[in-house]
C-alpha positions as CSV (number, residue, x, y, z in Angstrom):
1,M,-81.5,91.6,-130.2
2,R,-85.0,90.6,-129.1
3,V,-85.3,92.7,-125.9
4,L,-88.1,92.4,-123.3
5,V,-88.8,95.8,-121.7
6,T,-90.9,95.9,-118.6
7,G,-92.6,99.2,-118.0
8,A,-92.6,100.0,-121.8
9,T,-95.7,102.2,-121.4
10,G,-94.0,104.3,-118.7
11,L,-91.7,107.3,-118.7
12,I,-88.4,105.4,-118.4
13,G,-89.4,102.1,-120.1
14,G,-91.2,103.9,-122.9
15,A,-88.2,106.1,-123.7
16,V,-85.9,103.0,-123.6
17,A,-88.2,100.9,-125.8
18,R,-88.4,103.6,-128.4
19,R,-84.7,104.1,-128.4
20,L,-84.0,100.4,-128.8
21,K,-86.5,100.2,-131.6
22,R,-84.7,103.0,-133.4
23,G,-81.4,101.2,-132.8
24,G,-82.7,98.1,-134.7
25,H,-83.7,95.9,-131.8
26,E,-87.0,94.1,-131.7
27,V,-88.8,95.2,-128.6
28,F,-91.2,93.1,-126.6
29,G,-93.2,94.8,-123.8
30,L,-94.7,93.1,-120.8
31,A,-98.4,93.8,-120.6
32,R,-100.8,92.9,-117.8
33,S,-103.9,94.2,-119.5
34,E,-105.5,94.4,-123.0
35,A,-105.2,98.2,-122.8
36,S,-101.5,98.0,-122.2
37,A,-101.1,95.5,-125.0
38,A,-102.9,97.8,-127.4
39,K,-100.8,100.8,-126.4
40,L,-97.6,98.7,-127.0
41,G,-98.9,97.7,-130.4
42,R,-99.5,101.3,-131.4
43,E,-95.9,102.0,-130.6
44,G,-94.8,99.2,-132.8
45,F,-93.8,96.8,-130.0
46,T,-94.8,93.2,-129.5
47,A,-96.9,92.7,-126.4
48,V,-96.2,89.8,-124.1
49,H,-98.8,89.1,-121.4
50,G,-97.4,89.0,-117.9
51,D,-97.6,90.6,-114.5
52,L,-94.7,91.6,-112.2
53,S,-96.5,89.9,-109.3
54,D,-96.7,86.6,-111.2
55,G,-93.2,85.2,-111.4
56,A,-94.2,82.4,-113.7
57,S,-95.6,84.8,-116.3
58,V,-92.3,86.8,-116.2
59,V,-90.2,83.6,-116.7
60,D,-92.3,82.7,-119.7
61,A,-91.8,86.2,-121.2
62,V,-88.0,86.0,-120.6
63,H,-87.6,82.7,-122.3
64,G,-88.4,84.1,-125.7
65,V,-85.9,87.0,-125.8
66,D,-82.2,87.7,-126.0
67,A,-82.0,90.4,-123.3
68,V,-84.2,92.0,-120.6
69,V,-84.5,95.6,-119.5
70,H,-86.5,95.9,-116.2
71,A,-87.9,99.4,-115.9
72,A,-91.3,98.9,-114.5
73,S,-92.4,100.0,-111.0
74,P,-96.0,100.3,-109.7
75,G,-94.9,103.3,-107.6
76,D,-97.0,102.2,-104.6
77,L,-96.8,100.0,-101.5
78,N,-96.4,97.0,-103.7
79,T,-93.2,98.2,-105.3
80,A,-90.7,96.3,-103.3
81,A,-92.6,93.0,-103.4
82,Y,-93.3,93.2,-107.1
83,D,-89.7,94.2,-107.9
84,E,-88.3,91.3,-105.9
85,T,-90.7,88.9,-107.5
86,A,-89.9,90.1,-111.0
87,V,-86.2,90.3,-110.6
88,R,-85.9,86.8,-109.2
89,A,-88.1,85.5,-112.0
90,I,-85.8,87.2,-114.6
91,I,-82.7,85.8,-113.0
92,G,-84.3,82.3,-112.9
93,G,-85.3,82.6,-116.6
94,L,-81.8,83.8,-117.7
95,R,-79.6,81.6,-115.5
96,G,-76.9,79.9,-117.5
97,T,-77.6,81.8,-120.8
98,S,-75.1,84.6,-120.7
99,K,-78.0,86.9,-121.7
100,R,-78.0,90.6,-120.7
101,F,-80.2,91.9,-117.9
102,V,-80.3,95.7,-117.3
103,Y,-82.0,96.6,-114.0
104,T,-83.4,100.0,-113.0
105,S,-82.4,101.1,-109.5
106,G,-82.0,104.7,-108.7
107,C,-79.8,107.3,-107.1
108,L,-81.9,107.4,-104.0
109,V,-79.9,104.4,-102.8
110,Y,-77.2,106.9,-101.9
111,G,-79.4,108.8,-99.6
112,S,-78.4,112.5,-98.9
113,T,-74.9,113.0,-100.2
114,G,-74.0,116.5,-99.0
115,D,-71.7,118.5,-101.4
116,T,-69.5,115.6,-102.4
117,P,-70.9,114.0,-105.6
118,A,-71.8,110.4,-105.2
119,T,-70.2,108.0,-107.6
120,E,-70.9,104.3,-108.3
121,D,-68.4,103.4,-105.6
122,S,-70.0,105.5,-102.9
123,P,-71.5,103.6,-99.9
124,L,-75.2,103.0,-100.0
125,K,-77.5,104.6,-97.4
126,A,-80.8,104.4,-99.2
127,V,-83.9,106.4,-98.2
128,E,-86.6,104.2,-96.7
129,L,-88.7,104.2,-99.9
130,V,-86.0,102.2,-101.8
131,R,-84.0,100.5,-99.0
132,F,-85.0,97.1,-100.4
133,R,-82.9,97.9,-103.5
134,E,-79.6,97.7,-101.6
135,A,-79.9,93.9,-101.2
136,L,-81.7,93.5,-104.5
137,E,-78.8,95.1,-106.4
138,R,-76.4,92.8,-104.7
139,E,-78.5,89.8,-105.7
140,I,-78.6,91.0,-109.3
141,L,-74.8,91.6,-109.6
142,V,-73.9,88.3,-108.0
143,A,-76.0,86.6,-110.7
144,A,-73.0,87.1,-113.0
145,D,-71.6,84.0,-111.3
146,D,-74.7,82.1,-112.6
147,G,-74.2,82.8,-116.2
148,I,-76.1,86.1,-116.5
149,H,-74.8,89.4,-117.8
150,P,-76.2,91.9,-115.3
151,V,-76.0,95.7,-115.4
152,V,-77.5,98.1,-112.9
153,I,-78.4,101.7,-113.8
154,R,-79.2,104.2,-111.1
155,P,-81.2,107.1,-112.7
156,G,-81.6,110.4,-110.9
157,W,-84.9,112.3,-111.0
158,V,-86.2,111.7,-114.5
159,Y,-88.0,114.4,-116.4
160,G,-89.1,115.1,-120.0
161,N,-91.9,114.1,-122.4
162,R,-94.3,115.7,-119.8
163,G,-93.6,113.1,-117.3
164,G,-91.8,112.6,-114.0
165,T,-92.2,113.8,-110.4
166,A,-91.8,117.5,-111.3
167,M,-95.1,117.2,-113.2
168,M,-96.8,116.7,-109.8
169,M,-95.7,120.2,-109.0
170,V,-97.0,121.5,-112.3
171,G,-100.4,119.8,-111.7
172,A,-100.6,121.2,-108.1
173,A,-99.8,124.7,-109.3
174,A,-102.4,124.5,-112.1
175,E,-105.0,123.5,-109.5
176,H,-104.1,125.6,-106.6
177,G,-102.1,128.5,-108.1
178,V,-98.9,127.6,-106.3
179,A,-96.2,124.9,-106.6
180,R,-95.3,123.2,-103.3
181,Y,-91.9,121.8,-102.5
182,V,-90.8,119.4,-99.7
183,G,-87.8,120.4,-97.7
184,D,-86.2,123.7,-97.0
185,G,-85.9,124.5,-100.7
186,R,-82.2,124.1,-100.7
187,N,-82.3,120.3,-101.0
188,R,-81.0,119.4,-104.5
189,W,-82.2,117.0,-107.2
190,T,-79.7,115.5,-109.7
191,T,-81.7,114.9,-112.8
192,V,-81.8,113.4,-116.3
193,H,-84.0,113.7,-119.3
194,A,-85.8,110.5,-120.2
195,D,-84.4,110.4,-123.7
196,D,-80.8,110.9,-122.6
197,L,-81.4,108.2,-120.1
198,A,-82.7,105.9,-122.8
199,D,-79.4,106.4,-124.7
200,L,-77.5,105.2,-121.6
201,Y,-79.7,102.1,-121.5
202,A,-79.0,101.3,-125.1
203,L,-75.2,101.7,-124.6
204,A,-75.3,99.6,-121.4
205,L,-77.3,96.9,-123.1
206,E,-74.9,96.8,-126.0
207,Q,-71.5,97.5,-124.4
208,A,-71.4,97.4,-120.6
209,P,-69.3,94.6,-118.9
210,A,-71.2,92.1,-116.7
211,G,-71.5,93.4,-113.2
212,S,-71.4,97.1,-114.2
213,V,-73.2,99.9,-112.3
214,F,-73.8,103.3,-113.8
215,N,-75.4,106.5,-112.5
216,G,-77.9,108.0,-115.0
217,V,-77.6,111.7,-114.3
218,H,-76.6,114.8,-116.2
219,G,-75.9,118.4,-115.3
220,A,-75.6,120.3,-112.1
221,A,-77.7,119.4,-109.1
222,T,-80.7,121.8,-108.8
223,P,-82.3,123.2,-105.7
224,I,-85.9,122.0,-105.5
225,I,-87.2,125.5,-104.9
226,E,-85.9,126.4,-108.4
227,I,-87.6,123.4,-109.9
228,A,-90.9,124.3,-108.1
229,R,-90.6,127.8,-109.4
230,A,-90.2,126.6,-113.0
231,A,-93.1,124.2,-112.5
232,S,-95.3,127.1,-111.3
233,E,-94.3,129.0,-114.4
234,A,-95.2,126.0,-116.5
235,A,-98.6,125.9,-115.0
236,G,-99.2,129.6,-115.5
237,A,-99.1,130.3,-111.8
238,G,-96.5,133.0,-112.1
239,G,-93.7,131.3,-110.4
240,R,-95.5,131.2,-107.0
241,V,-94.1,128.5,-104.7
242,E,-94.8,127.3,-101.2
243,A,-92.9,125.2,-98.7
244,W,-94.6,121.9,-97.7
245,A,-93.5,120.9,-94.2
246,L,-92.0,117.4,-94.3
247,E,-94.3,116.0,-91.6
248,D,-97.4,117.3,-93.5
249,A,-96.1,115.9,-96.7
250,R,-95.5,112.5,-95.1
251,S,-99.2,112.3,-94.1
252,V,-100.1,112.4,-97.8
253,L,-97.1,111.0,-99.6
254,W,-95.7,108.7,-96.9
255,S,-92.0,107.8,-97.4
256,F,-92.0,109.4,-100.9
257,A,-92.0,112.7,-99.1
258,D,-88.5,111.9,-97.6
259,A,-87.3,110.9,-101.1
260,I,-88.4,114.3,-102.5
261,A,-86.7,116.1,-99.6
262,C,-83.4,114.2,-100.1
263,D,-80.4,116.4,-100.9
264,Q,-78.3,114.8,-103.5
265,V,-75.3,115.6,-105.7
266,V,-74.5,112.7,-108.0
267,S,-71.9,112.2,-110.8
268,G,-72.7,110.6,-114.1
269,E,-69.1,110.9,-115.4
270,K,-68.4,107.1,-115.3
271,A,-71.1,106.4,-118.0
272,E,-69.7,109.3,-120.2
273,R,-66.1,108.0,-119.8
274,E,-66.6,104.3,-120.1
275,L,-69.6,104.0,-122.5
276,G,-69.3,107.3,-124.4
277,W,-72.6,108.5,-123.2
278,C,-73.3,112.1,-124.4
279,P,-76.4,113.5,-122.8
280,S,-77.5,116.6,-124.6
281,H,-81.1,117.6,-123.6
282,R,-82.0,120.8,-121.9
283,S,-82.1,121.1,-118.2
284,I,-85.2,120.4,-116.1
285,I,-85.7,124.1,-115.6
286,D,-85.6,124.9,-119.3
287,E,-87.8,121.9,-120.0
288,L,-90.5,123.0,-117.6
289,R,-90.4,126.5,-118.8
290,S,-90.8,125.3,-122.4
291,Y,-94.2,123.8,-121.4
292,R,-95.5,127.2,-120.6
293,S,-94.1,128.7,-123.8
294,A,-95.9,126.0,-125.8
295,T,-99.2,127.2,-124.4
296,D,-98.7,130.9,-124.7
């Protein structure tokens, strides 16, 4: 297929684009700058100029492909507005074509889960940062009635390829000699390696029924204090960690602080069972520790 990937220079989108290219698909990446276009070209992808905030440019990009994977996010205060604009443009461009549209949501739509693993059927009680996605997911899935083949993927905390939120802890530990964590340290992250997640996207694109939802997570939920300790080790800070009070973290990170502090246990068994997804990469703890080993 000719697949448009938004965010193809980012952690998730980049891993997905590379996986699709290896699988024989022709990958087109949305680029809003010449620098992004050049980076896409170096990866062997075809750059298509467009901007998430410009619905018309997104529609133009969609018209030339067989499927769309939306994995881009500015990660700032514009995230909700840009995501809504881009999604509605994609839906408008695909309406009546039966073409596939894979949307990147996230497990934060479940909010704190307690000890019972959230599944795709669990009620949504999203943290403030991503509350807009509850309605947007519904809008996407209902688009199946308009001749579109939508699939929603909810990744956990993504790591690997020296990217992801855990690398913020590594950077802080390298600079200050201690990795800080938000919460009481017992709050858990359910995670997934970017390359395992990319395999899930490829399977979903090729096999998932219209209207499907899949959690993209693998392995046991990990207390954030353990992740912080491994990040500290990766930075050469000797495993030193420090609690960051939620109120103080909010003053710097705003609602992202509450996302980091969210305690989640999430199941990825549906994707393994229904799509044959077989995640195999090492855990986030082992991944972070390997960064330190590589520099010793």
